[in-house]
Backbone as CSV, one residue per row, in Angstrom:
resi,resn,N_x,N_y,N_z,CA_x,CA_y,CA_z,C_x,C_y,C_z
1,MET,19.702,-10.104,-4.499,20.999,-9.276,-3.361,20.196,-8.224,-2.712
2,ILE,20.495,-7.813,-1.384,19.976,-6.633,-0.896,21.460,-5.900,-0.239
3,GLU,21.445,-4.820,-0.530,22.588,-3.838,-0.170,22.087,-2.935,0.892
4,ILE,22.795,-2.781,1.822,22.999,-1.729,2.966,23.544,-0.421,2.686
5,LEU,23.596,0.777,2.122,24.265,1.914,1.993,24.809,2.557,2.904
6,ASN,26.406,2.621,2.949,27.058,3.324,4.264,26.553,4.898,3.890
7,PRO,27.300,6.104,4.698,26.774,7.513,4.567,27.452,7.672,3.524
8,THR,28.663,7.608,2.970,29.313,7.874,1.269,28.391,7.497,0.339
9,GLU,27.636,6.485,0.348,26.939,5.889,-0.698,25.601,6.689,-0.556
10,LEU,24.962,7.109,0.544,23.575,7.476,0.525,23.884,8.915,-0.110
11,ALA,25.142,9.558,0.266,25.241,10.817,-0.200,25.183,10.951,-1.891
12,ARG,25.484,9.779,-2.747,25.592,9.758,-3.939,24.129,9.027,-4.292
13,ALA,23.557,8.504,-3.564,22.144,8.317,-3.935,21.112,9.756,-3.689
14,LYS,21.146,10.019,-3.114,20.443,11.958,-3.084,20.652,12.452,-4.122
15,GLU,22.206,12.541,-4.450,22.421,13.151,-5.804,22.061,12.336,-7.189
16,ALA,22.033,11.378,-6.971,21.035,10.676,-8.189,19.748,10.586,-8.339
17,GLY,19.487,10.708,-7.061,17.391,10.676,-6.661,17.267,12.432,-7.195
18,ALA,18.081,13.294,-7.034,17.671,14.999,-7.296,17.727,15.101,-9.012
19,LEU,18.727,14.304,-9.442,18.496,14.170,-11.071,17.436,13.469,-11.816
20,VAL,17.177,12.131,-11.146,16.125,11.894,-11.809,15.156,12.962,-11.569
21,ALA,14.515,13.212,-10.391,13.227,14.379,-10.041,13.368,15.315,-10.895
22,ASP,14.766,16.211,-11.214,14.498,16.991,-12.200,14.691,17.091,-13.483
23,ILE,14.865,15.568,-14.041,14.823,15.280,-15.522,13.160,15.315,-15.590
24,LEU,12.952,14.393,-14.829,11.211,14.026,-14.950,10.284,15.612,-15.098
25,GLN,10.991,16.226,-13.984,10.262,17.503,-13.901,10.070,18.210,-15.360
26,THR,11.339,18.239,-15.807,11.635,19.317,-17.164,10.772,18.359,-18.073
27,LEU,10.863,17.168,-18.678,10.002,16.089,-19.353,9.014,16.722,-19.082
28,LYS,8.437,16.431,-18.096,6.858,16.906,-17.730,6.455,18.212,-18.409
29,TYR,7.099,19.259,-18.052,6.664,20.755,-18.757,7.087,20.750,-19.938
30,ARG,7.856,19.858,-20.927,8.106,19.487,-22.074,7.100,18.777,-23.036
31,SER,6.148,18.146,-22.247,5.258,17.032,-22.783,3.809,18.040,-22.710
32,THR,4.163,18.698,-24.153,2.791,19.306,-24.371,2.508,18.830,-25.558
33,VAL,1.012,19.050,-25.950,0.340,18.526,-26.973,0.924,18.702,-28.362
34,GLY,1.343,17.737,-29.101,2.212,18.021,-30.364,3.407,17.092,-30.009
35,ALA,4.233,17.172,-28.866,5.552,16.592,-28.507,5.625,15.243,-28.851
36,ASN,6.862,14.561,-29.414,6.910,13.316,-29.812,7.625,12.762,-28.427
37,LEU,7.111,11.255,-28.379,7.734,10.369,-27.607,9.348,10.250,-27.492
38,LEU,9.619,10.280,-29.086,11.163,9.905,-29.042,11.950,11.018,-28.951
39,ASP,11.300,12.487,-29.047,11.824,13.501,-28.628,12.326,13.619,-27.014
40,LEU,11.060,13.219,-26.103,11.263,12.941,-24.686,12.562,11.969,-24.392
41,ASP,12.203,11.177,-25.070,13.259,10.114,-25.392,14.855,10.633,-25.309
42,ARG,15.104,11.802,-26.569,16.228,11.964,-27.067,16.574,13.360,-25.740
43,TRP,15.332,14.079,-25.305,16.125,15.018,-24.193,16.357,14.256,-22.810
44,ALA,15.786,13.589,-22.681,16.217,12.682,-21.349,17.736,12.016,-21.834
45,GLN,17.860,11.600,-22.969,19.280,11.179,-22.904,20.541,12.332,-23.156
46,ALA,19.821,13.602,-23.427,21.098,14.583,-23.254,21.130,15.113,-21.967
47,MET,20.043,15.095,-21.202,20.233,15.359,-19.497,21.100,14.820,-19.001
48,ILE,20.769,13.190,-19.189,21.768,12.320,-18.487,23.340,12.578,-19.110
49,ALA,23.461,12.549,-19.808,24.618,12.693,-20.400,25.476,14.032,-19.837
50,GLU,24.935,14.747,-19.749,24.972,16.724,-19.190,25.283,16.529,-18.020
51,ALA,24.551,15.598,-17.221,25.106,15.639,-15.531,26.266,14.678,-15.407
52,GLY,26.642,13.885,-16.503,27.560,12.790,-16.233,27.428,11.338,-15.476
53,ALA,25.951,11.054,-15.963,25.155,10.057,-15.680,25.180,8.670,-16.375
54,GLN,24.502,7.798,-15.992,24.511,6.748,-16.805,22.781,6.230,-16.951
55,SER,22.465,5.991,-17.691,20.984,5.332,-18.253,20.993,3.923,-17.793
56,CYS,20.209,3.669,-16.423,19.749,2.212,-16.196,18.906,1.636,-17.075
57,TYR,18.469,2.034,-18.138,17.731,1.527,-19.214,18.216,1.177,-20.243
58,VAL,19.129,1.735,-21.321,19.529,1.692,-22.473,20.275,0.139,-22.676
59,ASP,20.779,-0.304,-21.957,21.145,-1.615,-21.982,20.931,-2.936,-21.356
60,TYR,19.587,-2.325,-20.770,18.421,-3.260,-19.513,18.365,-4.306,-20.476
61,GLU,18.487,-5.699,-20.139,17.743,-6.273,-21.093,17.388,-7.805,-20.005
62,PRO,16.228,-7.660,-19.269,15.829,-8.763,-18.343,15.107,-9.561,-18.775
63,SER,14.795,-10.955,-18.097,13.964,-11.925,-18.935,12.539,-11.617,-19.424
64,PHE,12.204,-10.563,-18.585,10.754,-10.408,-19.300,10.321,-9.393,-20.443
65,GLY,11.635,-8.865,-21.149,11.707,-8.013,-21.934,11.991,-8.817,-23.280
66,ARG,11.810,-8.086,-24.559,12.977,-8.283,-25.531,13.788,-7.451,-25.863
67,GLY,14.927,-7.292,-25.101,16.026,-6.554,-25.025,16.942,-6.623,-25.772
68,PRO,18.379,-5.672,-25.713,17.960,-4.737,-24.897,17.001,-3.154,-24.885
69,PHE,16.504,-2.930,-23.896,15.777,-1.302,-23.988,15.907,-0.787,-25.117
70,GLY,17.102,-0.418,-24.637,17.595,0.406,-26.323,17.093,2.073,-25.922
71,HIS,16.308,2.680,-24.944,16.119,3.762,-24.796,16.458,4.407,-23.058
72,TYR,15.781,5.204,-23.158,16.670,6.118,-21.966,15.656,6.440,-20.841
73,ILE,14.394,6.266,-21.331,13.183,6.598,-20.598,12.119,6.020,-20.673
74,CYS,10.991,5.469,-19.760,10.016,4.612,-19.972,8.893,5.724,-20.181
75,THR,7.975,5.628,-21.511,7.097,6.343,-21.957,5.792,5.617,-21.999
76,ALA,4.650,5.814,-21.153,3.586,4.815,-21.050,2.600,5.849,-21.565
77,VAL,1.640,5.741,-22.461,0.179,6.584,-22.755,-1.154,5.138,-22.482
78,ASN,-1.816,6.622,-21.781,-3.357,6.112,-21.566,-3.152,4.381,-21.126
79,ASP,-3.592,3.332,-21.911,-3.425,1.708,-21.671,-2.319,1.476,-21.331
80,ALA,-1.165,1.842,-21.674,0.307,1.620,-21.648,0.846,1.627,-19.897
81,VAL,0.858,0.925,-19.430,1.388,1.182,-18.002,2.564,1.452,-17.414
82,LEU,3.164,0.234,-17.724,4.754,-0.109,-17.082,5.812,-0.463,-18.768
83,HIS,7.029,-0.232,-18.409,8.283,-0.262,-19.419,7.549,0.272,-20.777
84,GLY,7.359,1.383,-20.781,6.654,1.975,-22.160,7.616,2.226,-23.102
85,LEU,7.951,1.704,-24.363,8.980,1.825,-24.779,8.490,3.012,-25.757
86,PRO,9.468,3.683,-25.193,9.339,5.329,-26.461,9.133,4.994,-28.118
87,ARG,8.042,5.233,-28.663,7.894,5.231,-30.336,7.362,6.546,-30.586
88,ASP,7.211,6.236,-32.332,6.980,7.661,-32.429,5.415,7.983,-32.519
89,TYR,5.502,8.595,-31.801,3.647,8.596,-31.131,3.436,10.567,-30.610
90,THR,2.922,11.270,-30.996,2.598,12.483,-30.925,1.195,12.640,-29.986
91,LEU,1.776,13.225,-28.772,0.770,13.653,-27.669,-0.221,14.226,-28.179
92,ALA,-1.478,13.883,-27.556,-2.786,14.540,-27.991,-3.189,15.121,-26.441
93,ASP,-4.203,16.269,-26.716,-4.874,16.557,-25.786,-5.631,15.967,-24.733
94,GLY,-5.147,15.411,-23.352,-6.033,14.466,-22.411,-4.947,13.361,-22.421
95,ASP,-4.342,12.750,-23.198,-3.300,11.575,-22.812,-3.104,11.660,-21.528
96,LEU,-3.056,10.337,-20.909,-2.350,9.870,-19.327,-1.318,9.609,-19.753
97,LEU,-0.156,10.212,-19.638,1.066,9.889,-19.839,1.781,9.640,-18.696
98,THR,2.725,8.397,-18.417,3.370,8.032,-17.159,4.786,8.061,-18.034
99,LEU,5.361,8.687,-17.180,7.286,8.895,-17.662,8.087,8.229,-16.375
100,ASP,8.161,6.994,-16.347,9.922,6.219,-15.678,10.754,6.340,-16.208
101,LEU,11.582,6.851,-14.778,13.105,7.484,-15.274,13.642,6.575,-14.125
102,ALA,15.476,6.212,-14.446,16.054,5.341,-13.726,17.344,5.716,-14.085
103,VAL,18.430,6.601,-13.221,19.732,6.714,-13.639,20.757,6.424,-12.643
104,SER,21.870,6.149,-13.050,22.792,5.799,-11.944,24.132,7.054,-12.123
105,LYS,24.147,7.217,-10.736,25.554,8.417,-11.039,26.350,8.255,-9.768
106,ARG,27.571,7.920,-9.959,28.721,7.729,-9.263,28.458,6.186,-8.456
107,GLY,28.112,5.541,-9.188,27.674,4.151,-8.579,26.951,3.758,-8.138
108,VAL,25.756,4.898,-7.694,24.213,4.336,-7.158,23.207,4.757,-7.717
109,ALA,22.213,4.220,-7.903,21.042,4.153,-8.608,19.761,4.875,-8.188
110,ALA,18.626,5.768,-8.927,18.037,5.658,-8.319,16.845,6.230,-9.355
111,ASP,15.335,5.755,-8.979,14.335,5.292,-10.191,13.206,6.239,-9.459
112,SER,12.569,6.888,-10.529,10.893,7.360,-10.075,10.389,7.444,-11.253
113,ALA,8.981,7.532,-10.811,7.767,7.694,-11.736,6.872,8.611,-11.704
114,ILE,6.214,9.359,-12.754,5.212,10.681,-12.342,4.139,10.288,-13.577
115,SER,2.989,10.678,-13.201,1.683,10.049,-14.266,1.191,11.536,-13.935
116,PHE,0.981,12.199,-15.325,-0.205,13.503,-15.291,-0.711,12.999,-16.819
117,ILE,-1.448,14.186,-17.160,-2.483,14.637,-17.760,-1.814,15.551,-19.051
118,VAL,-1.672,15.337,-20.203,-1.286,16.168,-20.983,-2.458,17.113,-21.459
119,GLY,-2.249,18.481,-21.844,-2.910,19.514,-22.272,-4.201,20.224,-21.365
120,GLY,-4.728,20.680,-21.867,-6.018,21.269,-20.882,-7.061,20.348,-20.304
121,SER,-7.210,19.025,-21.306,-8.245,18.545,-20.612,-7.913,17.500,-19.640
122,LYS,-8.844,17.355,-18.443,-8.419,16.650,-17.040,-9.566,15.658,-17.198
123,PRO,-9.629,14.394,-17.792,-10.682,13.755,-17.586,-10.748,13.427,-16.080
124,PRO,-11.861,12.909,-15.394,-12.327,12.918,-13.962,-11.499,11.505,-13.467
125,GLU,-11.624,10.564,-14.453,-11.006,8.920,-13.992,-9.721,9.022,-13.904
126,GLY,-9.490,9.863,-14.523,-7.800,9.711,-14.899,-6.821,10.393,-13.737
127,VAL,-7.816,11.444,-13.622,-7.409,12.374,-12.203,-7.394,11.610,-10.727
128,ALA,-8.501,11.171,-11.077,-8.609,10.107,-9.863,-7.692,9.236,-9.436
129,MET,-7.717,8.062,-10.508,-6.516,7.376,-10.827,-5.447,7.345,-10.216
130,ILE,-4.807,8.772,-10.812,-3.193,9.477,-10.704,-3.154,9.736,-9.256
131,SER,-4.397,10.085,-8.735,-4.276,10.732,-7.430,-4.101,9.367,-6.334
132,ALA,-4.863,8.098,-6.542,-5.050,6.914,-5.844,-3.560,6.542,-5.554
133,THR,-2.572,6.642,-7.005,-1.488,6.157,-7.119,-0.685,6.993,-5.866
134,GLU,-0.507,8.381,-6.039,-0.377,9.218,-5.423,-0.223,8.978,-3.747
135,ARG,-1.621,9.026,-3.329,-1.800,8.905,-1.762,-1.569,7.416,-1.337
136,ALA,-1.430,6.545,-2.312,-0.625,4.876,-1.661,0.479,4.958,-1.945
137,LEU,1.284,5.946,-2.430,2.972,6.204,-2.607,3.159,6.857,-1.125
138,SER,2.260,7.586,-0.968,2.301,8.306,0.266,2.448,7.386,1.638
139,ALA,1.416,6.643,1.776,0.953,5.758,2.617,1.991,4.781,2.627
140,GLY,2.570,4.499,1.543,3.889,3.322,1.502,4.930,3.675,2.188
141,ILE,5.517,5.164,1.924,6.103,5.768,2.373,6.056,5.755,3.840
142,ALA,5.304,6.355,4.402,4.813,6.518,5.948,5.115,5.147,6.568
143,ALA,4.749,3.999,6.115,4.941,2.653,6.551,6.326,2.291,6.793
144,ALA,7.141,2.888,5.522,8.880,2.336,5.804,9.736,3.225,6.797
145,ARG,9.935,2.323,7.915,10.498,2.434,9.217,11.458,1.491,9.516
146,PRO,12.746,2.099,10.249,13.301,0.780,10.880,12.376,-0.310,11.668
147,GLY,12.901,-1.510,11.395,12.151,-2.874,12.561,10.983,-2.736,11.629
148,ALA,10.260,-2.015,10.879,8.956,-2.649,9.991,9.283,-3.383,8.970
149,ARG,8.390,-3.816,8.620,8.695,-4.907,7.533,8.218,-4.891,5.621
150,ILE,8.714,-5.267,5.112,7.869,-5.316,3.281,6.394,-5.225,3.668
151,GLY,6.311,-6.421,3.932,4.478,-6.663,4.271,3.874,-5.251,5.091
152,ASP,4.545,-4.504,5.786,3.393,-3.343,6.087,3.500,-2.480,4.934
153,ILE,4.658,-2.216,4.264,4.416,-1.384,3.274,3.682,-1.466,2.254
154,SER,4.061,-2.945,1.741,3.000,-3.539,0.941,1.302,-3.262,1.255
155,HIS,0.759,-3.786,2.748,-0.362,-3.235,3.184,-1.136,-1.979,3.125
156,ALA,-0.042,-1.110,3.356,-0.431,0.240,3.194,-0.576,0.753,2.114
157,ILE,-0.068,0.658,1.060,0.016,0.862,-0.457,-1.427,0.443,-0.753
158,GLY,-1.575,-1.296,-0.864,-2.669,-2.044,-1.076,-3.722,-1.541,-0.449
159,SER,-4.081,-1.200,0.518,-5.085,-0.403,1.351,-5.995,0.661,0.852
160,VAL,-4.932,1.595,-0.053,-5.460,2.486,-0.328,-5.804,2.387,-1.850
161,LEU,-5.037,1.680,-2.274,-5.645,1.009,-3.684,-6.783,0.171,-3.931
162,GLY,-6.834,-0.483,-2.821,-8.281,-1.420,-2.752,-9.394,-0.756,-2.325
163,GLU,-9.528,0.365,-1.321,-10.385,1.386,-1.082,-10.919,2.680,-2.326
164,ALA,-10.150,2.813,-3.015,-10.335,3.362,-4.141,-10.823,2.806,-5.652
165,GLY,-10.910,1.241,-4.944,-11.907,0.463,-5.944,-11.061,-0.181,-6.978
166,TYR,-9.670,0.144,-7.288,-8.627,-0.822,-8.105,-8.438,-1.930,-8.053
167,PRO,-8.409,-2.931,-8.773,-7.469,-4.063,-8.754,-6.276,-3.986,-8.908
168,ILE,-5.597,-5.025,-7.957,-4.300,-4.967,-7.743,-3.376,-5.977,-8.397
169,ASN,-2.547,-5.896,-9.257,-1.388,-6.675,-9.823,-0.469,-6.946,-9.012
170,THR,-0.116,-7.986,-8.851,1.083,-8.334,-8.369,2.269,-8.906,-8.875
171,GLU,2.469,-8.959,-9.846,3.711,-9.340,-11.091,4.708,-8.205,-10.712
172,PHE,4.320,-7.148,-11.117,5.613,-5.932,-10.628,5.389,-4.832,-9.931
173,GLY,6.154,-4.618,-8.904,6.106,-3.674,-8.075,7.153,-3.209,-7.565
174,GLY,7.566,-2.563,-6.142,8.477,-1.937,-5.990,9.760,-2.853,-5.905
175,HIS,11.002,-2.447,-5.213,11.867,-2.926,-5.261,13.384,-2.552,-4.298
176,GLY,13.972,-3.380,-3.882,15.269,-2.552,-3.751,16.200,-2.053,-4.854
177,ILE,17.054,-0.896,-4.144,17.846,-0.575,-5.442,18.938,-0.058,-4.804
178,GLY,20.152,0.246,-5.615,21.541,0.842,-4.873,22.646,0.800,-6.053
179,SER,23.246,0.181,-6.123,24.467,-0.364,-7.230,23.853,-0.576,-8.716
180,THR,22.734,-1.104,-8.135,22.070,-1.805,-9.551,20.509,-1.168,-9.407
181,MET,19.912,-1.309,-10.743,18.507,-0.683,-10.642,17.614,-1.691,-9.587
182,HIS,17.531,-3.099,-10.177,16.621,-3.781,-9.461,17.239,-4.841,-8.545
183,GLN,16.836,-4.719,-7.815,17.513,-5.730,-6.437,16.356,-6.200,-5.755
184,ASP,16.891,-7.160,-4.667,15.747,-7.849,-3.879,15.420,-6.616,-2.358
185,PRO,14.500,-6.268,-1.661,13.150,-7.049,-1.847,12.471,-6.719,-2.573
186,HIS,11.662,-7.562,-3.419,10.566,-7.390,-4.217,9.623,-6.961,-3.236
187,ILE,8.418,-5.941,-3.763,7.674,-4.924,-2.781,6.418,-4.869,-3.568
188,PRO,5.833,-6.162,-3.287,4.141,-6.081,-3.832,3.439,-4.862,-3.259
189,ASN,2.444,-4.388,-4.372,1.518,-3.611,-3.996,0.495,-3.739,-3.229
190,THR,0.282,-4.806,-2.604,-0.493,-5.329,-1.617,0.227,-6.514,-0.701
191,GLY,-0.547,-6.823,0.590,0.051,-7.567,1.123,0.054,-7.475,2.796
192,ARG,0.450,-8.446,3.457,0.167,-8.622,5.120,0.905,-8.057,5.782
193,PRO,0.649,-7.261,6.795,1.459,-6.631,7.538,2.463,-7.621,8.433
194,GLY,3.537,-7.115,8.866,4.094,-8.170,9.773,4.852,-8.647,8.868
195,ARG,4.807,-9.193,7.558,5.813,-9.914,7.319,6.775,-9.679,6.090
196,GLY,7.833,-10.263,6.234,8.833,-9.863,5.106,10.099,-9.355,5.296
197,TYR,10.783,-9.193,5.096,12.281,-8.240,5.191,12.149,-7.617,6.372
198,LYS,13.172,-7.254,7.068,12.786,-6.249,8.083,13.755,-5.232,7.585
199,LEU,13.065,-3.774,7.845,14.053,-2.700,7.081,14.772,-2.045,8.213
200,ARG,16.233,-1.643,7.611,17.522,-1.249,8.277,17.594,-0.154,8.095
201,PRO,18.205,1.047,8.834,18.676,2.058,8.194,20.103,1.724,6.934
202,GLY,20.051,2.617,5.972,20.686,2.164,4.898,20.077,1.567,3.416
203,LEU,18.576,1.092,3.786,18.263,0.183,2.743,17.610,1.336,1.947
204,LEU,17.913,1.096,0.499,17.279,2.069,-0.595,15.908,1.082,-0.872
205,LEU,14.905,1.667,-1.348,13.545,1.027,-1.347,13.094,2.043,-2.697
206,ALA,12.637,1.371,-4.049,12.083,2.055,-5.073,10.655,1.332,-4.925
207,LEU,9.854,2.360,-4.355,8.206,2.015,-4.354,7.265,2.239,-5.226
208,GLU,6.395,1.265,-5.579,5.994,2.218,-7.216,4.517,1.399,-7.146
209,PRO,3.449,2.315,-6.650,1.973,1.729,-6.831,1.708,2.054,-8.354
210,TRP,0.807,0.901,-8.837,0.196,1.995,-10.376,-0.826,0.520,-10.361
211,VAL,-2.074,1.030,-11.025,-3.140,0.605,-11.244,-3.606,0.679,-12.532
212,MET,-4.642,-0.154,-13.231,-5.048,-0.067,-14.307,-6.898,0.225,-13.993
213,ALA,-7.640,0.663,-14.574,-9.066,1.124,-14.240,-10.169,0.236,-13.696
214,ASP,-9.605,-1.008,-14.597,-10.628,-1.798,-13.999,-10.248,-3.368,-14.479
215,THR,-9.087,-3.427,-14.621,-8.554,-4.957,-14.338,-7.153,-5.278,-14.054
216,ALA,-6.690,-6.386,-13.499,-5.398,-6.969,-12.712,-4.506,-7.351,-14.119
217,GLU,-5.381,-7.960,-14.889,-4.520,-8.404,-16.021,-3.744,-6.958,-16.731
218,LEU,-2.424,-8.139,-17.254,-1.484,-7.297,-18.058,-1.352,-8.011,-19.534
219,ILE,-1.386,-7.295,-20.409,-0.631,-7.926,-22.044,0.666,-6.950,-22.371
220,THR,1.398,-8.279,-22.987,2.387,-7.000,-23.229,2.473,-6.958,-25.132
221,ASP,2.854,-5.625,-25.384,2.788,-5.170,-26.435,3.400,-5.974,-27.565
222,ALA,3.265,-5.773,-28.823,4.254,-6.040,-30.098,5.747,-6.026,-29.627
223,ASP,5.861,-4.375,-29.526,6.980,-4.035,-29.162,8.055,-4.923,-28.285
224,GLY,7.852,-5.902,-27.701,8.150,-6.829,-26.828,8.264,-6.091,-25.377
225,TRP,8.288,-4.678,-24.825,8.382,-4.297,-24.165,7.353,-3.930,-23.187
226,THR,6.554,-2.787,-23.901,5.573,-2.128,-23.351,4.340,-3.178,-22.278
227,LEU,3.845,-3.133,-21.128,2.658,-3.627,-20.714,1.611,-2.976,-20.694
228,ARG,0.657,-3.459,-21.172,-0.866,-2.619,-21.362,-1.922,-3.567,-20.525
229,SER,-3.017,-2.731,-20.098,-4.099,-3.174,-19.557,-4.944,-4.207,-20.814
230,ALA,-5.234,-5.621,-19.982,-5.555,-6.408,-20.924,-7.139,-5.720,-21.801
231,THR,-7.670,-4.838,-20.957,-8.783,-4.649,-21.188,-9.061,-3.269,-22.156
232,GLY,-8.092,-2.299,-22.483,-7.507,-1.200,-22.840,-7.990,-0.203,-22.155
233,CYS,-8.407,-0.383,-20.946,-8.590,0.925,-19.844,-7.183,1.617,-19.371
234,ARG,-7.384,3.076,-19.309,-6.119,3.909,-18.852,-5.549,3.319,-17.352
235,THR,-4.380,3.906,-17.486,-3.428,3.375,-16.267,-2.757,4.675,-15.728
236,ALA,-2.420,4.083,-14.611,-1.346,5.085,-13.799,-0.446,4.603,-12.769
237,HIS,1.058,5.395,-12.381,1.903,4.810,-12.140,2.649,6.114,-11.338
238,SER,3.040,5.850,-9.959,3.784,6.901,-9.273,5.075,6.032,-8.432
239,GLU,6.361,6.880,-8.486,7.293,6.061,-8.227,8.136,6.869,-7.096
240,HIS,8.751,6.266,-6.234,9.600,7.115,-5.319,10.641,6.271,-4.870
241,THR,12.049,6.740,-5.150,13.308,6.006,-4.464,13.086,6.471,-3.145
242,ILE,13.358,5.864,-1.739,13.377,6.400,-0.393,14.437,5.390,0.129
243,ALA,15.201,6.173,0.978,16.002,5.582,1.721,15.729,5.512,3.644
244,ILE,15.671,4.030,3.759,15.625,4.250,5.711,16.427,4.636,6.047
245,THR,16.308,5.455,7.080,17.137,5.852,8.031,16.921,6.167,9.553
246,ASN,17.225,6.442,10.725,16.978,5.838,12.017,15.477,6.775,12.504
247,ASP,15.179,7.776,11.554,13.911,8.548,11.978,12.779,8.100,11.000
248,GLY,13.004,7.519,9.786,12.051,6.631,8.812,12.374,6.895,7.534
249,ALA,11.687,7.034,6.849,11.934,7.393,5.166,12.047,8.680,4.749
250,GLU,13.399,8.743,3.890,13.945,9.865,3.221,13.620,9.697,1.683
251,ILE,12.578,10.612,1.479,12.421,10.593,-0.240,13.712,11.048,-1.011
252,LEU,14.303,10.583,-1.704,15.321,11.187,-2.444,15.113,11.537,-3.873
253,THR,13.766,11.253,-4.528,13.270,11.647,-5.608,12.498,12.780,-5.855
254,LEU,12.733,13.993,-5.015,11.856,14.922,-4.961,12.717,15.696,-5.802
255,PRO,12.059,16.654,-6.790,12.587,17.759,-7.374,13.315,18.961,-6.502
256,THR,14.541,19.572,-6.902,14.997,20.615,-6.424,14.599,22.009,-7.094
257,ARG,13.910,22.107,-8.011,13.143,22.796,-8.608,11.681,22.718,-9.012
258,THR,10.828,23.509,-9.495,9.141,23.192,-9.627,9.504,24.105,-11.202
259,ASP,10.163,24.624,-11.606,10.366,25.162,-12.983,11.284,24.105,-13.505
260,ALA,10.744,24.883,-15.012,11.760,23.544,-16.069,12.973,24.342,-16.550
């Protein structure tokens, strides 16, 4: 299913996007050395409820997970990259943490992910990997304009990741979003320009470049959800929800504040 949102629905999408971004910023501020992933999940649950929104994750039960997910945020640490099931883990200095959050508010969903390094240690390889996903995300957003095609976005993202030297997995990538979290079209993180669905104003997309340092192969954790790098290498993931407008792409998941 591909949805084209009307102006009223787009206004709701902006509201959901701002909420997602602000919750992620608050959780990033609280992700200090000694914080527990289960606490982050509880804080996410409380903030979603306080805003009168609904989690897109807690009851999510797709074919690729041992569902329902049962938690409110994805927390992926170090070699984990996608669908990180919160667990009893205490964050340590230098951990590379990805927080991925999707919520629905007034019938429209938004989805975003951020990666960052916990504490004062800043391993150069982790910093470089996070930067590559952020640059790839910016390139994909720049390619998202009316009349362009999904392949143009995929090519822009893949060019940045490839030039940075990272293998690219195409099993999981970006996606359409609207009244539900995951919709068509699928947006691989590499592709051929000029191919695929033509972008139209009112289309919402979640773009999410993610990489693993030295492999494109994923393995599934014993929890049935968390996807990890097959080699145990570190990973990074960046995501925004955007709306296609007459003038290009509008990012909906930018925080409205920078403090906690």
